[in-house]
C-alpha positions as CSV (number, residue, x, y, z in Angstrom):
1,M,295.5,16.3,165.1
2,N,292.5,14.3,166.6
3,S,292.0,13.7,170.3
4,R,293.6,10.2,170.2
5,G,296.7,11.6,168.5
6,Q,296.9,14.4,171.1
7,A,296.6,12.0,173.9
8,A,299.3,9.8,172.5
9,S,301.6,12.9,172.0
10,I,301.0,13.9,175.7
11,L,301.8,10.3,176.9
12,V,305.0,10.3,174.8
13,Q,306.0,13.7,176.2
14,Q,305.3,12.6,179.8
15,S,307.3,9.5,179.2
16,E,310.2,11.5,177.9
17,D,310.0,13.9,180.9
18,R,310.0,11.0,183.3
19,I,313.0,9.4,181.7
20,R,314.8,12.7,181.7
21,R,314.1,13.2,185.4
22,E,315.3,9.7,186.2
23,K,318.5,10.3,184.4
24,Q,319.1,13.6,186.1
25,L,318.4,12.0,189.5
26,E,321.0,9.3,188.6
27,V,323.6,11.9,187.9
28,L,322.8,13.7,191.2
29,R,323.0,10.3,193.1
30,M,326.4,9.6,191.5
31,A,327.6,13.1,192.2
32,A,326.7,12.7,195.9
33,L,328.6,9.4,196.1
34,N,331.7,10.7,194.3
35,L,331.8,13.9,196.3
36,E,331.7,12.0,199.6
37,K,335.3,11.1,199.1
38,S,337.6,13.6,200.7
39,A,340.6,12.1,198.7
40,G,340.3,12.3,194.9
41,F,338.1,15.4,194.8
42,V,339.1,16.3,191.3
43,D,338.6,12.7,190.1
44,G,335.1,12.9,191.6
45,L,334.4,16.0,189.5
46,R,335.5,14.2,186.4
47,E,333.2,11.3,187.2
48,I,330.3,13.8,187.5
49,L,331.1,15.3,184.1
50,G,331.3,11.8,182.7
51,S,327.9,10.8,184.1
52,M,326.3,14.0,182.7
53,E,327.7,13.0,179.3
54,R,326.3,9.4,179.6
55,H,322.8,10.2,181.0
56,C,321.8,13.8,180.1
57,D,323.1,14.5,176.6
58,L,325.5,17.0,178.1
59,I,328.8,17.0,176.3
60,M,332.1,18.9,176.6
61,G,331.6,19.4,180.3
62,R,334.0,21.8,182.0
63,I,334.4,23.0,185.6
64,N,336.4,26.1,186.1
65,F,337.5,27.3,189.6
66,V,338.5,30.9,189.8
67,E,340.5,30.4,193.0
68,G,341.3,28.1,195.8
69,V,340.3,24.6,194.6
70,V,343.5,22.5,194.1
71,D,345.1,25.0,191.7
72,V,344.0,28.6,191.0
73,G,342.4,28.7,187.6
74,R,342.2,24.9,187.4
75,E,340.0,23.6,184.6
76,I,338.5,20.1,184.8
77,R,337.0,18.4,181.8
78,T,335.6,15.1,180.6
79,S,337.8,13.0,178.4
80,L,335.5,13.6,175.4
81,P,336.9,16.7,173.8
82,E,340.1,15.1,172.4
83,K,338.7,15.8,168.9
84,P,339.3,19.3,167.5
85,I,336.7,21.7,168.7
86,D,335.2,24.0,166.1
87,P,336.3,27.6,166.7
88,Q,332.7,28.8,166.4
89,I,331.6,26.4,169.2
90,E,334.5,27.3,171.4
91,E,333.9,31.0,171.0
92,T,330.2,30.5,172.1
93,I,331.4,28.5,175.2
94,Q,333.9,31.2,176.1
95,Q,331.4,34.0,175.7
96,V,328.7,32.4,177.9
97,T,331.2,31.4,180.6
98,Q,332.6,35.0,180.7
99,D,329.1,36.4,181.0
100,V,328.4,34.1,184.0
101,L,331.7,35.1,185.6
102,R,330.7,38.8,185.3
103,N,327.0,38.4,186.5
104,W,327.2,35.1,188.5
105,R,323.8,34.0,187.1
106,F,322.8,31.0,185.0
107,K,323.0,31.6,181.2
108,M,322.4,29.6,178.1
109,A,322.9,30.4,174.4
110,P,322.3,28.4,171.2
111,V,325.2,27.4,169.0
112,A,324.9,28.5,165.4
113,H,324.2,25.6,163.0
114,I,327.3,24.1,161.5
115,E,327.0,22.6,158.1
116,G,327.9,19.2,156.8
117,T,330.6,16.8,158.1
118,R,332.3,19.5,160.1
119,F,329.5,19.5,162.6
120,H,329.4,15.7,162.7
121,A,333.2,15.3,163.1
122,T,333.3,17.7,166.0
123,F,330.6,16.0,168.1
124,D,329.9,12.7,166.5
125,V,326.1,13.3,166.8
126,D,323.3,13.6,164.3
127,R,323.8,16.8,162.3
128,S,320.1,17.7,162.7
129,A,320.5,18.2,166.4
130,Q,320.5,21.7,168.0
131,L,323.2,22.6,170.5
132,Y,322.9,24.9,173.5
133,V,325.7,26.1,175.8
134,L,324.6,26.0,179.4
135,C,326.7,27.6,182.2
136,H,325.8,27.7,185.9
137,P,327.8,29.5,188.6
138,I,329.3,27.5,191.5
139,K,328.7,29.4,194.7
140,F,328.7,28.7,198.4
141,H,326.2,31.2,199.8
142,E,327.6,34.4,198.3
143,R,331.2,33.1,197.9
144,R,332.0,32.8,194.3
145,M,334.0,29.7,193.3
146,G,333.7,29.1,189.6
147,T,331.5,27.7,186.8
148,L,330.1,24.5,185.4
149,T,329.7,24.7,181.6
150,S,328.4,22.1,179.2
151,V,326.9,21.7,175.7
152,K,323.4,20.3,175.5
153,I,322.4,18.1,172.5
154,C,318.7,18.7,171.8
155,Y,316.7,16.6,169.3
156,G,313.3,18.0,170.2
157,N,311.8,20.2,172.9
158,F,314.1,22.0,175.2
159,E,313.1,23.3,178.7
160,P,315.7,25.8,180.1
161,K,314.1,26.0,183.5
162,T,314.4,22.2,184.0
163,E,318.0,22.2,183.0
164,Q,318.7,25.2,185.2
165,A,317.1,23.6,188.2
166,F,319.2,20.4,187.6
167,L,322.5,22.3,187.3
168,S,321.6,24.4,190.4
169,I,321.4,21.3,192.6
170,L,324.5,19.8,191.0
171,T,326.6,23.0,191.5
172,S,325.4,23.3,195.1
173,L,326.7,19.7,195.8
174,I,330.0,20.7,194.3
175,S,330.4,23.9,196.3
176,Q,329.5,22.2,199.6
177,S,331.9,19.4,198.9
178,A,334.7,21.9,198.1
179,M,334.2,23.6,201.4
180,I,333.8,20.4,203.5
181,N,336.8,18.6,202.0
182,R,339.0,21.7,202.5
183,F,339.8,22.3,198.9
184,Y,338.7,25.9,199.2
185,P,340.5,28.5,201.4
186,D,338.9,29.2,204.7
187,H,339.6,32.9,204.4
188,L,339.8,35.6,201.7
189,P,342.8,37.8,200.9
190,E,343.2,40.7,203.3
191,G,340.9,43.6,202.4
192,D,338.5,41.5,200.3
193,N,335.3,40.7,202.1
194,S,332.9,41.2,199.2
195,N,332.0,37.5,198.9
196,L,331.3,36.9,202.6
197,M,327.9,37.5,204.2
198,P,328.3,39.6,207.4
199,T,327.1,36.7,209.6
200,E,328.9,33.9,207.7
201,K,331.7,32.0,209.5
202,A,334.2,30.1,207.5
203,P,334.1,26.4,208.1
204,F,336.8,24.7,210.2
205,D,339.8,23.7,208.1
206,R,340.8,20.2,209.1
207,S,343.9,20.4,206.9
208,Q,345.1,16.9,206.2
209,I,343.6,15.3,209.4
210,I,341.4,12.5,208.3
211,G,339.0,10.4,210.4
212,N,335.4,10.1,211.6
213,S,335.7,7.9,214.6
214,K,334.2,9.1,217.9
215,V,337.5,9.9,219.5
216,T,338.7,11.8,216.5
217,L,335.6,13.8,216.3
218,G,336.1,14.6,220.0
219,V,339.6,16.0,219.1
220,F,338.1,18.1,216.3
221,E,335.6,19.6,218.8
222,L,338.4,20.6,221.1
223,M,340.3,22.1,218.2
224,Q,337.4,24.2,217.1
225,Q,336.9,25.6,220.6
226,V,340.5,26.8,221.0
227,A,341.7,27.5,217.4
228,D,340.7,31.1,217.1
229,T,342.2,32.2,220.5
230,D,345.7,33.1,221.7
231,T,345.6,30.4,224.4
232,S,348.6,28.1,224.7
233,V,347.9,24.5,223.7
234,L,349.7,21.3,224.7
235,I,349.2,18.4,222.3
236,L,349.8,15.0,223.9
237,G,350.1,11.7,222.1
238,E,352.4,8.9,220.9
239,S,354.9,9.5,218.2
240,G,353.4,9.4,214.7
241,V,349.8,10.3,215.6
242,G,349.8,13.6,213.8
243,K,350.5,16.2,216.4
244,E,352.2,18.5,213.9
245,L,349.1,18.4,211.6
246,I,346.9,19.4,214.6
247,A,349.2,22.3,215.4
248,D,349.1,23.4,211.7
249,A,345.3,23.2,211.7
250,L,345.1,25.3,214.9
251,H,347.2,28.0,213.2
252,R,345.2,27.8,209.9
253,N,341.9,28.4,211.8
254,S,343.2,31.2,214.0
255,S,343.2,35.0,213.4
256,R,347.0,34.6,213.1
257,R,346.8,32.5,210.0
258,V,348.2,35.2,207.7
259,K,351.3,35.5,209.9
260,P,354.2,33.0,210.2
261,F,353.9,29.4,211.5
262,I,357.3,28.5,212.8
263,K,358.2,24.9,213.8
264,V,361.0,23.9,216.1
265,N,361.9,20.3,217.0
266,C,363.4,20.6,220.5
267,A,364.8,17.0,220.3
268,A,366.7,17.6,217.0
269,L,369.1,20.2,218.3
270,P,371.7,20.2,221.1
271,E,371.2,22.5,224.0
272,T,373.9,25.0,222.9
273,L,372.3,25.4,219.5
274,L,368.6,25.2,220.6
275,E,368.9,28.4,222.8
276,S,370.3,30.3,219.8
277,E,367.6,28.9,217.5
278,L,364.8,30.0,219.9
279,F,366.1,33.4,221.0
280,G,368.7,34.4,218.4
281,H,372.2,35.8,219.1
282,E,374.3,38.9,218.6
283,R,377.5,39.0,216.6
284,G,380.4,37.7,218.6
285,A,378.1,36.1,221.3
286,F,380.1,32.8,220.9
287,T,382.7,31.3,218.6
288,G,381.3,31.2,215.1
289,A,378.7,33.9,215.6
290,H,379.9,36.1,212.8
291,S,376.7,38.0,212.4
292,Q,373.5,38.8,214.2
293,K,370.7,36.2,214.0
294,K,367.1,36.4,214.8
295,G,365.6,33.6,216.8
296,R,362.3,31.7,216.1
297,F,360.4,33.7,218.7
298,E,361.3,36.9,216.8
299,L,360.6,35.4,213.4
300,A,357.2,34.1,214.6
301,S,356.1,37.5,215.9
302,G,352.4,37.9,215.3
303,G,352.0,34.3,214.3
304,T,352.4,30.8,215.9
305,L,355.5,29.0,217.3
306,F,355.2,25.2,217.4
307,L,357.6,23.6,219.9
308,D,357.6,19.8,219.1
309,E,359.1,17.3,221.6
310,I,358.9,19.9,224.4
311,G,359.8,17.2,226.9
312,D,363.4,17.1,225.6
313,L,364.2,20.7,226.7
314,S,366.9,21.1,229.3
315,L,366.1,22.7,232.6
316,T,368.2,25.8,231.7
317,T,366.2,26.4,228.5
318,Q,362.9,25.7,230.3
319,I,363.6,28.6,232.6
320,K,364.2,31.0,229.7
321,L,361.1,29.7,227.9
322,L,359.0,30.2,231.0
323,R,360.0,33.9,231.1
324,V,359.0,34.4,227.5
325,L,355.6,32.8,228.1
326,Q,355.0,34.9,231.3
327,Q,356.4,38.3,230.2
328,R,356.4,38.1,226.4
329,E,360.0,39.3,226.2
330,F,363.5,38.0,225.9
331,E,367.1,38.9,225.0
332,R,369.3,37.4,222.3
333,L,372.4,35.5,223.3
334,G,375.1,38.1,223.9
335,G,372.6,41.0,223.8
336,V,371.4,43.5,226.4
337,S,368.3,44.9,224.8
338,T,364.9,43.4,225.6
339,I,362.8,42.3,222.7
340,K,359.0,42.2,222.9
341,T,357.2,39.4,221.1
342,D,353.6,38.6,220.3
343,V,353.6,34.8,219.7
344,R,351.1,32.1,220.4
345,V,352.9,28.9,221.6
346,I,351.7,25.4,220.7
347,A,353.7,22.6,222.3
348,A,353.7,18.9,221.7
349,T,355.3,15.8,223.3
350,N,355.0,12.1,223.4
351,R,356.4,11.9,226.9
352,N,354.6,11.9,230.3
353,L,355.4,15.3,231.6
354,E,353.8,14.7,235.0
355,N,356.1,11.8,235.6
356,M,359.0,14.0,234.5
357,I,358.0,16.6,237.0
358,E,358.1,14.0,239.8
359,Q,361.6,13.0,238.6
360,G,362.8,16.6,238.6
361,L,363.3,16.6,234.8
362,F,360.6,19.1,233.9
363,R,359.6,22.4,235.7
364,Q,356.1,22.3,237.2
365,D,355.5,26.0,236.6
366,L,356.4,25.7,232.9
367,Y,354.0,22.7,232.7
368,Y,351.1,24.7,234.0
369,R,351.9,27.5,231.7
370,L,351.9,25.2,228.6
371,N,349.1,23.0,229.8
372,V,346.4,25.7,229.6
373,F,344.4,23.7,227.0
374,P,345.6,20.1,226.6
375,I,344.6,18.1,223.5
376,H,345.2,14.3,223.8
377,V,345.5,12.6,220.4
378,P,344.6,8.9,220.7
379,P,346.8,6.3,219.0
380,L,345.7,4.7,215.8
381,R,344.9,1.3,217.5
382,E,342.2,3.1,219.6
383,R,340.4,4.5,216.5
384,K,340.2,1.5,214.2
385,T,337.5,3.0,212.0
386,D,339.9,5.8,210.9
387,I,342.4,3.3,209.4
388,M,340.6,2.8,206.1
389,P,339.9,6.5,205.3
390,I,343.5,7.3,206.1
391,T,344.6,4.4,204.0
392,D,342.5,5.6,201.0
393,Y,344.1,9.1,201.4
394,F,347.6,7.7,201.3
395,I,346.9,5.4,198.4
396,E,345.5,8.3,196.4
397,K,348.5,10.5,197.4
398,Y,351.2,8.0,196.4
399,R,349.3,6.7,193.3
400,K,349.7,10.2,191.9
401,V,353.3,10.6,193.1
402,H,354.5,7.3,191.6
403,N,352.1,7.4,188.6
404,K,350.5,4.0,189.5
405,N,347.0,2.9,188.5
406,I,345.8,1.6,191.9
407,R,342.0,0.9,191.7
408,R,341.3,-0.9,195.0
409,I,342.7,-2.8,198.0
410,S,341.8,-6.4,198.5
411,T,339.7,-7.7,201.4
412,P,342.4,-9.8,203.0
413,A,344.7,-6.7,202.9
414,I,342.0,-4.7,204.6
415,D,341.7,-7.3,207.3
416,M,345.4,-7.2,207.9
417,L,345.4,-3.4,208.1
418,T,342.5,-3.3,210.6
419,S,343.8,-6.1,212.8
420,Y,347.4,-4.7,213.2
421,H,348.2,-2.7,216.3
422,W,350.2,0.1,214.6
423,P,352.9,1.0,217.1
424,G,354.2,3.7,214.7
425,N,350.6,5.1,214.3
426,V,349.8,7.2,211.2
427,R,353.4,7.7,210.2
428,E,353.9,3.9,210.0
429,L,350.6,3.5,208.0
430,E,351.8,6.1,205.5
431,N,355.2,4.3,205.0
432,C,353.3,1.0,204.7
433,M,351.0,2.3,201.9
434,E,353.7,4.0,199.9
435,R,355.6,0.7,199.9
436,A,352.4,-1.2,198.8
437,V,351.7,1.3,196.0
438,L,355.3,0.9,194.7
439,L,355.1,-3.0,194.8
440,S,351.7,-3.3,193.2
441,N,351.8,-3.7,189.4
442,E,348.2,-5.0,188.8
443,G,346.1,-2.1,190.0
444,V,345.2,-3.9,193.3
445,I,347.0,-3.8,196.7
446,R,347.1,-7.3,198.1
447,G,348.2,-8.7,201.4
448,H,351.7,-9.7,200.1
449,H,352.3,-6.1,199.2
450,L,352.2,-5.1,202.9
451,P,355.2,-5.2,205.1
452,P,356.2,-8.6,206.7
453,S,355.3,-7.3,210.2
454,L,351.6,-7.1,209.2
455,Q,351.7,-10.5,207.5
456,I,353.3,-12.2,210.5
457,A,350.8,-10.6,212.8
458,E,348.0,-12.0,210.7
459,S,349.3,-15.6,210.9
460,A,348.3,-17.6,213.9
461,G,351.4,-19.7,214.8
462,N,354.4,-18.7,216.9
463,D,357.2,-20.7,215.3
464,P,358.9,-19.6,212.0
465,Q,357.5,-22.6,210.1
466,S,354.0,-21.9,211.2
467,N,354.4,-18.2,210.4
468,M,355.7,-19.0,206.9
469,K,352.8,-21.4,206.3
470,G,350.3,-18.9,207.5
471,V,351.7,-16.2,205.2
472,L,351.5,-18.5,202.2
473,E,348.0,-19.7,203.0
474,S,346.9,-16.1,203.5
475,M,348.2,-15.2,200.0
476,E,346.5,-18.2,198.5
477,R,343.1,-17.4,200.2
478,E,343.4,-13.8,199.0
479,L,343.9,-14.8,195.4
480,I,341.0,-17.2,195.5
481,L,338.7,-14.7,197.2
482,D,339.5,-12.0,194.6
483,A,338.9,-14.5,191.7
484,L,335.5,-15.4,193.1
485,K,334.6,-11.8,193.5
486,A,335.7,-10.9,190.0
487,S,333.8,-13.9,188.5
488,K,330.7,-13.2,190.7
489,G,330.8,-16.7,192.2
490,N,331.4,-18.5,188.8
491,M,333.7,-21.3,189.9
492,A,334.7,-22.3,186.3
493,K,335.6,-18.7,185.4
494,A,337.5,-18.2,188.6
495,A,339.5,-21.5,188.1
496,R,340.4,-20.4,184.6
497,E,341.6,-17.0,185.9
498,L,343.9,-18.7,188.4
499,G,345.0,-21.5,186.0
500,L,343.4,-24.2,188.1
501,T,341.0,-27.1,187.4
502,E,337.5,-26.7,188.7
503,R,338.1,-29.7,191.1
504,V,341.2,-28.1,192.6
505,M,339.4,-24.7,192.8
506,G,336.5,-26.4,194.6
507,L,338.9,-28.0,197.1
508,R,340.8,-24.8,197.8
509,A,337.5,-22.8,198.3
510,K,336.3,-25.5,200.7
511,K,339.6,-25.4,202.6
512,Y,339.3,-21.7,203.2
513,G,335.5,-21.7,203.9
514,L,334.7,-19.7,200.8
515,D,331.1,-20.2,199.5
516,P,330.8,-19.2,195.8
517,R,327.1,-18.6,196.3
518,K,327.8,-15.5,198.5
519,F,329.4,-13.7,195.5
520,R,326.6,-14.3,193.1
521,K,324.1,-11.6,192.2
522,P,320.5,-12.2,193.5
523,N,319.1,-12.8,190.0
524,S,322.0,-14.7,188.6
């Protein structure tokens, strides 16, 4: 080959290398975007495998987790391998994956050539291509999570080091997201510390608590400070803000996490039954006590006892509870023997205990014993930026529960959610989103799928006729807005979508102050 031919060959190779790097960067960019979502983690992984298939000639992508992520032994694939997989190819994949699980190091192996149409039917690629199985471990520091396996289609030169570097970055993103999004356990089984570095501290498990507002992050900071202690915690906040979830997260992140987490709703039981539930009773202690029963303090020994609605305790029960907190001992109803207990108490209430103390309804000494480390959970109306992340979580949850294909939530519906004052807090938002998911049959949650209370709050008038008019106009504006977005500002296309003439469409858009030019792409 002459010098001109060599130069041309080098330029072609450089061009191919540049294109390959750009495609790999695109996959990494999409991976980072998909893994940002705390809800839909598994769907994000499938998107990553799909982008590998589209951009990097990597097919039959598989992610296997050995433990902890969603389900133990869960395998996540692309939608591609619906065709029968040749046993010879499957055998190579299994061998390479098992080798990586034994050694936890990157491995690749060529797939033996398969003759004729059998090769073509399996992969739907040119039969002259060479296939390689690539497998990279998914690890967080020294913690072993699973593997990412794929089959690479090669039509020319193949650089294993380049592919290894690409997969190393990708698996690192996956492992970090698994830890951050709480899809991996924060501790190992008892007696197994082989995968933890001596100085490594497991990340704080936020459980199902979602939000990144300033006040929510402040709550998280307090939780991290007190979680791994035996200090009593008093969680204060309105009904529905998620006090039970915070108590659960405190237990999960404590040294007591392998022991019981027992919950008692003090407002749900009458005084006569509540004392028996907390401390237990002996046989014959009262009418109907046909056998001995252990109380919640006894059952929670070594673990955590969560007393919800502590403000509803009677003064008599408050005295007995104070003794347990001070002396760590109690007697069952009708019993004479003293029982020692090692329990961490977390209490919660939506009532103002200080006002109750002034009214003589709550003991001051018990309040000080419980209020060692207070955590105030702000209502949802004071953390507006948390509304949409929480909404996305509930949409994803109930989309799966009710088998609905919900792709997005419309802009007017978002405006209604963020402008509502949410007196029922997160519990009300959850009920609202389950209702909306059930009502939506078009893959989009719109304003009219939300409860009437949100729609009335959005309308400006005070009388019923004005409210009805406001609701109807809000629905009409929402439909026009969505049509303009979908058509990228094409008025004719949007009008056809809604079954209107272009003239009527123009009048409606003008009425609601919608400028089609704002929805057009810069170069369109």
